[in-house]
C-alpha beads as a LAMMPS data file, in Angstrom:
LAMMPS data file: protein, C-alpha beads

115 atoms
114 bonds

1 atom types
1 bond types

-500.0 500.0 xlo xhi
-500.0 500.0 ylo yhi
-500.0 500.0 zlo zhi

Masses

1 110.0

Atoms # bond

1 1 1 336.934 215.274 -485.833
2 1 1 339.918 213.968 -483.872
3 1 1 342.636 211.743 -485.284
4 1 1 345.299 209.488 -483.850
5 1 1 348.021 207.324 -485.337
6 1 1 347.129 203.658 -485.458
7 1 1 350.051 201.375 -484.728
8 1 1 348.280 198.461 -486.392
9 1 1 347.440 200.026 -489.775
10 1 1 350.204 202.682 -489.654
11 1 1 347.690 205.364 -490.698
12 1 1 345.688 208.145 -489.116
13 1 1 342.291 207.011 -487.918
14 1 1 339.351 208.830 -486.381
15 1 1 339.080 208.702 -482.606
16 1 1 337.475 210.188 -479.532
17 1 1 338.935 213.422 -478.105
18 1 1 340.536 211.770 -475.051
19 1 1 342.103 209.018 -477.149
20 1 1 343.537 211.607 -479.526
21 1 1 345.202 213.499 -476.684
22 1 1 346.474 210.327 -474.985
23 1 1 347.471 208.096 -477.911
24 1 1 349.466 205.573 -475.868
25 1 1 346.521 204.874 -473.624
26 1 1 347.939 206.942 -470.777
27 1 1 345.298 208.790 -468.840
28 1 1 346.029 211.881 -466.788
29 1 1 345.454 211.189 -463.151
30 1 1 346.331 212.265 -459.648
31 1 1 348.397 209.842 -457.539
32 1 1 346.516 208.315 -454.596
33 1 1 349.104 209.331 -451.981
34 1 1 351.675 212.080 -451.920
35 1 1 355.268 211.085 -452.738
36 1 1 357.731 210.564 -449.896
37 1 1 359.951 213.446 -448.904
38 1 1 363.462 213.271 -450.308
39 1 1 365.066 215.948 -448.151
40 1 1 364.833 216.315 -444.400
41 1 1 363.517 219.861 -444.370
42 1 1 360.436 220.721 -446.381
43 1 1 360.631 223.590 -448.829
44 1 1 358.214 226.477 -448.895
45 1 1 355.677 226.631 -451.649
46 1 1 355.441 230.062 -453.263
47 1 1 351.915 230.551 -451.956
48 1 1 353.126 229.777 -448.410
49 1 1 356.066 232.187 -448.557
50 1 1 355.744 235.502 -446.811
51 1 1 355.172 238.544 -449.013
52 1 1 358.346 240.228 -447.750
53 1 1 361.665 239.176 -449.224
54 1 1 364.352 238.049 -446.770
55 1 1 367.936 239.122 -447.530
56 1 1 371.096 237.530 -446.215
57 1 1 372.547 240.892 -445.241
58 1 1 372.164 244.621 -445.499
59 1 1 371.731 246.251 -448.891
60 1 1 375.079 247.937 -449.610
61 1 1 374.447 249.021 -453.205
62 1 1 374.334 252.721 -452.304
63 1 1 377.667 252.464 -450.498
64 1 1 379.339 250.658 -453.403
65 1 1 377.942 253.167 -455.901
66 1 1 379.413 256.007 -453.876
67 1 1 382.814 254.285 -453.705
68 1 1 383.075 253.149 -457.335
69 1 1 381.587 256.261 -458.964
70 1 1 383.851 258.734 -457.151
71 1 1 386.082 260.627 -459.582
72 1 1 389.416 260.379 -457.753
73 1 1 391.579 259.099 -460.664
74 1 1 391.963 255.665 -459.021
75 1 1 391.264 252.677 -461.306
76 1 1 388.084 250.768 -460.533
77 1 1 389.956 247.571 -459.700
78 1 1 391.840 249.400 -456.909
79 1 1 389.006 251.529 -455.434
80 1 1 388.462 249.494 -452.255
81 1 1 391.958 250.040 -450.875
82 1 1 394.470 247.614 -449.394
83 1 1 392.671 244.303 -450.167
84 1 1 392.352 245.273 -453.835
85 1 1 395.996 246.341 -454.057
86 1 1 397.129 243.115 -452.391
87 1 1 395.029 241.000 -454.743
88 1 1 396.214 242.968 -457.791
89 1 1 399.893 242.717 -456.886
90 1 1 399.621 239.002 -456.058
91 1 1 397.937 238.349 -459.393
92 1 1 400.586 240.323 -461.282
93 1 1 403.422 238.534 -459.442
94 1 1 401.941 235.114 -460.227
95 1 1 401.425 236.115 -463.867
96 1 1 404.983 237.354 -464.311
97 1 1 406.390 234.359 -462.414
98 1 1 404.362 231.936 -464.529
99 1 1 405.461 233.620 -467.764
100 1 1 409.113 233.410 -466.678
101 1 1 408.704 229.756 -465.710
102 1 1 407.173 229.009 -469.127
103 1 1 410.086 230.710 -470.866
104 1 1 412.648 228.741 -468.821
105 1 1 410.782 225.467 -469.457
106 1 1 410.624 226.247 -473.190
107 1 1 414.347 227.057 -473.259
108 1 1 415.199 223.820 -471.440
109 1 1 412.969 221.791 -473.775
110 1 1 414.674 223.329 -476.804
111 1 1 418.200 222.275 -475.704
112 1 1 419.404 218.878 -476.888
113 1 1 420.218 216.299 -474.216
114 1 1 423.825 215.222 -473.752
115 1 1 424.339 211.463 -473.535

Bonds

1 1 1 2
2 1 2 3
3 1 3 4
4 1 4 5
5 1 5 6
6 1 6 7
7 1 7 8
8 1 8 9
9 1 9 10
10 1 10 11
11 1 11 12
12 1 12 13
13 1 13 14
14 1 14 15
15 1 15 16
16 1 16 17
17 1 17 18
18 1 18 19
19 1 19 20
20 1 20 21
21 1 21 22
22 1 22 23
23 1 23 24
24 1 24 25
25 1 25 26
26 1 26 27
27 1 27 28
28 1 28 29
29 1 29 30
30 1 30 31
31 1 31 32
32 1 32 33
33 1 33 34
34 1 34 35
35 1 35 36
36 1 36 37
37 1 37 38
38 1 38 39
39 1 39 40
40 1 40 41
41 1 41 42
42 1 42 43
43 1 43 44
44 1 44 45
45 1 45 46
46 1 46 47
47 1 47 48
48 1 48 49
49 1 49 50
50 1 50 51
51 1 51 52
52 1 52 53
53 1 53 54
54 1 54 55
55 1 55 56
56 1 56 57
57 1 57 58
58 1 58 59
59 1 59 60
60 1 60 61
61 1 61 62
62 1 62 63
63 1 63 64
64 1 64 65
65 1 65 66
66 1 66 67
67 1 67 68
68 1 68 69
69 1 69 70
70 1 70 71
71 1 71 72
72 1 72 73
73 1 73 74
74 1 74 75
75 1 75 76
76 1 76 77
77 1 77 78
78 1 78 79
79 1 79 80
80 1 80 81
81 1 81 82
82 1 82 83
83 1 83 84
84 1 84 85
85 1 85 86
86 1 86 87
87 1 87 88
88 1 88 89
89 1 89 90
90 1 90 91
91 1 91 92
92 1 92 93
93 1 93 94
94 1 94 95
95 1 95 96
96 1 96 97
97 1 97 98
98 1 98 99
99 1 99 100
100 1 100 101
101 1 101 102
102 1 102 103
103 1 103 104
104 1 104 105
105 1 105 106
106 1 106 107
107 1 107 108
108 1 108 109
109 1 109 110
110 1 110 111
111 1 111 112
112 1 112 113
113 1 113 114
114 1 114 115
């Protein structure tokens, strides 16, 4: 037996299977026409996609593993050479400069104003 909530009596009442699964009177259905396209280019459905996966570039995992796993006593964050050193030193300079600026601003805020 199937049951649904009756809005009139505020109790559960017996009902047909479809009425029990769609209590608000909504019936599942297929729209008559397909919806309009929102974007200019259609997207591929998974079933339409080719079985091969397309990558944006070459797979460089092997190269990076060789570089980063080499035991040459260089820290990992500096293994790729000049760009890493430049980025590291810039970050350290900005960090130290920001800390000094905070200390100066705190010192100036702590001094009383002369009127």
